[in-house]
C-alpha positions, 0 to 999 in steps of 0.5 A, spaced: 051 753 809 056 758 805 062 754 807 058 747 805 057 750 798 064 752 797 067 746 799 062 742 795 064 746 789 071 745 790 070 737 790 066 738 783 072 742 781 077 737 783 073 731 780 073 735 773 080 736 774 082 729 775 077 726 770 081 731 765 087 729 767 086 722 766 083 723 759 090 727 757 094 721 760 090 716 756 088 712 762 081 711 761 075 712 756 070 716 758 062 714 757 057 718 756 051 717 762 046 719 756 049 713 752 050 718 746 053 714 741 055 720 736 061 722 739 068 722 735 075 720 737 081 724 736 088 719 735 094 722 738 100 719 734 107 718 737 110 712 733 109 705 736 107 708 743 101 711 740 095 712 744 088 713 741 085 718 746 078 720 746 076 727 747 069 726 746 064 722 749 064 714 747 058 710 748 057 703 750 059 698 745 053 695 741 057 689 737 063 685 737 067 690 733 066 696 738 068 692 744 074 690 740 076 697 739 075 699 746 080 694 748 085 696 742 087 703 746 094 703 747 096 706 753 103 709 755 103 710 763 110 712 763 109 718 758 113 724 762 110 729 757 103 728 759 104 728 766 107 735 766 102 737 762 097 734 767 101 738 773 101 744 770 093 744 768 092 742 776 096 748 778 092 753 773 085 750 775 086 749 783 090 755 784 085 758 789 086 751 793 091 750 799 098 747 797 096 741 801 089 740 797 094 740 790 099 735 793 093 731 794 090 731 787 097 730 784 099 724 788 092 721 787 093 722 779 100 718 779 097 713 783 091 711 779 096 712 773 101 707 776 095 702 778 092 702 771 092 696 767 095 697 760 090 695 754 093 691 749 091 691 741 088 684 739 086 682 732 079 681 731 077 675 727 071 678 724 075 682 720 077 676 716 070 676 713 069 683 711 069 684 704 074 690 704 079 685 708 077 678 706 082 678 700 088 680 703 088 680 711 091 675 716 093 675 723 100 676 724 105 671 728 108 677 730 107 680 738 110 685 741 109 687 749 103 683 748 100 687 742 097 683 736 099 685 729 095 684 722 098 681 716 097 684 709 099 678 705 100 683 698 105 687 701 108 682 706 108 687 712 105 687 719 100 692 721 098 694 728 091 690 730 087 696 730 081 698 725 083 705 723 090 703 722 088 697 717 084 702 713 089 707 713 094 701 710 088 699 705 088 706 702 096 707 702 099 708 695 104 702 696 098 697 698 094 699 691 100 698 687 101 691 689 094 689 689 093 692 682 099 688 680 097 682 682 090 682 680 093 684 673 097 678 673 092 673 674 085 673 674 085 667 679 081 669 685 085 664 689 092 668 687 094 668 694 095 660 695 098 655 691 093 650 687 092 644 691 092 640 684 100 642 683 101 641 691 098 634 690 102 633 683 109 635 687 107 630 693 106 624 689 112 625 685 116 625 691 113 619 694 115 616 687 122 617 688 121 614 695 117 608 694 121 606 688 128 608 691 130 613 685 135 618 686 133 625 687 137 628 682 132 625 677 127 631 679 132 636 675 130 632 669 123 630 670 120 636 671 123 640 665 121 634 661 114 634 663 113 641 662 116 640 655 112 634 653 105 636 656 105 644 654 097 644 654 097 642 662 097 647 667 099 642 672 105 640 669 108 647 667 107 649 674 111 644 677 117 647 680 121 642 683 128 639 683 132 635 687 133 640 693 126 642 694 124 634 693 129 632 698 126 638 703 119 636 702 120 628 703 124 629 709 120 635 712 113 634 710 111 627 708 116 623 712 114 627 719 106 626 717 107 619 715 111 617 722 106 621 726 100 618 723 103 611 725 105 613 732 098 615 733 095 609 731 100 604 735 100 609 741 092 607 743 091 603 749 090 596 746 093 597 739 098 591 740 104 590 735 110 587 733 117 589 732 123 586 727 129 589 729 136 588 725 142 592 725 146 594 719 152 589 717 156 594 712 163 597 713 160 604 715 164 607 722 157 608 725 152 603 727 145 603 725 139 599 727 133 599 723 126 597 726 120 594 722 113 594 725 107 589 724 100 591 727 093 590 725 090 596 721 083 598 723 082 602 717 084 597 712 082 591 716 088 587 715 095 586 718 100 591 715 108 592 715 111 598 715 118 602 717 118 604 724 125 608 725 132 607 724 137 610 729 144 610 731 148 606 736 154 607 740 155 599 742 153 592 739 152 588 746 145 586 748 144 591 753 146 597 748 141 593 743 135 593 748 136 600 750 135 602 743 129 597 742 126 600 749 128 607 747 125 607 740 118 606 743 118 610 749 120 616 746 114 616 741 109 616 747 107 609 745 106 604 751 111 599 752 106 594 754 103 594 747 109 590 744 107 583 744 112 580 738 119 581 737 123 578 731 130 578 729 136 574 726 139 568 730 145 571 733 147 570 740 147 577 742 139 577 740 137 570 742 142 568 746 140 563 752 143 567 758 145 575 756 141 577 750 136 582 747 131 576 748 132 575 755 132 582 757 125 583 753 122 577 757 124 580 764 120 586 762 115 583 758 114 575 760 108 574 755 112 577 749 112 572 743 119 572 740 120 569 733 127 568 730 128 570 723 125 564 718 130 567 712 136 567 717 135 560 719 134 557 712 140 560 710 144 557 716 141 550 715 144 551 708 150 553 710 151 548 715 149 542 711 154 545 705 160 545 710 160 537 708 162 538 701 169 539 699 172 546 701 175 546 694 168 547 691 166 553 695 173 556 694 172 555 687 166 560 687 169 565 691 176 565 687 173 565 680 168 571 682 174 575 685 178 574 679 174 577 675 171 582 680 173 589 678 178 587 672 175 589 665 182 586 662 180 579 665 173 580 663 175 582 656 179 576 655 174 571 658 169 574 652 174 571 647 173 564 650 165 565 651 165 566 644 169 560 642 165 555 646 158 559 643 156 561 650 152 567 653 156 573 654 154 573 662 158 576 667 161 572 673 158 573 679 161 574 686 157 570 692 155 574 698 159 573 704 153 573 709 148 569 705 149 562 703 143 562 699 146 567 694 150 561 692 145 559 688 146 564 682 153 563 683 153 556 682 148 556 676 153 561 672 159 557 673 155 551 671 153 555 665 160 557 663 164 551 666 167 549 659 170 556 657 172 558 665 176 551 665 179 553 658 181 560 660 184 558 667 189 553 663 191 559 659 192 563 665 196 558 669 201 558 663 201 566 661 201 568 669 201 562 674 200 563 681 197 559 687 190 561 686 189 560 679 193 553 679 188 551 685 182 554 681 184 550 675 185 543 679 178 544 682 176 545 674 180 539 672 176 534 678 171 530 675 167 530 681 166 538 681 161 539 676 157 534 680 158 537 686 155 544 683 149 540 680 147 537 686 148 544 690 144 547 684 138 542 686 138 543 693 139 550 694 134 551 689 129 548 693 131 552 699 131 558 695 123 557 693 121 555 700 125 562 703 121 566 698 115 564 702 117 569 708 118 575 703 111 576 701 108 583 702 102 579 705 101 574 711 102 567 708 101 563 714 095 559 711 101 556 706 106 555 711 104 548 713 103 545 706 109 548 704 113 546 709 110 539 708 112 539 701 119 541 702 120 535 707 117 530 703 121 533 697 128 532 701 126 526 704 124 522 698 131 523 695 134 518 701 128 515 704 124 509 702 118 511 699 114 505 703 115 509 709 113 516 706 107 513 704 105 510 710 107 516 715 106 523 716 113 526 714 113 530 720 113 524 724 118 521 721 125 519 724 130 522 719 136 520 722 133 512 723 138 509 718 133 503 717 129 507 713 134 510 708 135 508 701 142 505 698 147 509 696 146 507 689 138 509 689 140 516 692 137 522 688 141 528 686 137 532 681 136 530 674 143 534 672 147 530 677 144 524 676 146 524 668 153 526 670 154 521 675 151 516 669 157 518 664 162 518 670 161 511 672 164 509 665 170 513 666 171 513 674 173 508 679 168 505 684 172 508 690 172 515 687 164 514 686 163 511 693 167 517 696 162 522 692 156 518 695 158 518 702 159 525 702 153 527 699 149 522 704 152 525 710 149 532 707 142 528 706 142 524 712 
């Protein structure tokens, strides 16, 4: 019986020593069996590896914060100093025990220390609602070995996510000084955030630049000017934005937001859309391809057209272009099957019969609708028809424009002739190489300045003769050149007005048939007998049937051309007039 009591007392002694060792090693918190919540803890600080070790009894948690603090105990398992203290304590307390018993206790403590899971400091969101922390505390993005940190927005520093550490920082001299400085500088309770009205104004200014194609350098002048003009406006005086910030806000913030919103809309199943694809035609070394999307917006309840994307290309053949088309859709997680319409210019690489973007797209999406660019087709029709005209007329437009282009001396000398003939001081335009309808403005300008130009080139040939200036003068001296230009102005004017129908920002499908019918009626009435036009639908007319054509004398060339022709008939030979009508009839027929 005595041996049993001695062994029982030794076991209790070993348990007490083991518990004391675990406490000193900061491995486990001790809970009072009597649920006494009045115990206090002692913090042992050792830098970042500090461990909060309770030396008295800690009660069970009663709320979220107390539960959080139990999880906030930072434990260091590899603390050699604590381990040495524990071993010395065991040797002192168990000196009367056998060596094997003491070794067993040492091994048990080391095993429990190695197996114990480290408790990490976690940020408690309820701290943000407490009055003493709400104004300046936030959760930090910093983490170290799984431990979370709190952020002081006033001092801009991180604090370990522990209530005592946060309170200790709040009463520090540094925090008090920074807090008082901000409070004295402004009475705004929201001093930590930028006013939403100022943000809104800055974003709208950036949107203004983008929507109106204004240079970012304009912001260097606009913002100081607004502050000076509106001194009583808090918003205008608080805007701090120049070209660098405006560029960053537009590219990094607004652009990404708008694009992501668009991509989310068209990525929905059943949200069908069409794409317009066009590659750049400039002289840059890098080729780019722009995409415009057309889809039905449920929010606005209408069909909208928006910029989709612009990417750089390595090549310009059909396979490379189709690869870019597919990539620009798939990489945004948009179902390729949502594409139901495709449009582009009428080049062979886009709409060729055998190997083109059109054929590759049809192989993957048989039901996709492919429509050629209407504007481009109108340009091609005008360009092909005007090839019947004498080559000298088109050369005249280009050579005259090139003669005055980037030459201030020639422009100044030509002003003298403009003043002498009492014409408007207008610049001579250079026609675009890729758009034939741009000839309309050039033709009108040449007709406006016809007499001053003819006189100018007469002097230019005498002063500095060259082959180009002599050809220009010969064309101006031709009696029929003015009539050709007047006829071109009339015909190109009809096509230009029809082309504007396809440049509206809103759909104009309801006007397409009526406008097409009006254009065909106008063109047909110039050379087809009126009886056939009154009795038949213009869409059913055989425009190549010579039996319904008017005679050459009755062909309508426009008001200006007909007046010039009436004057010319008195001075020109019938042979020249007949040749003129035959060339024009080739265009109309």
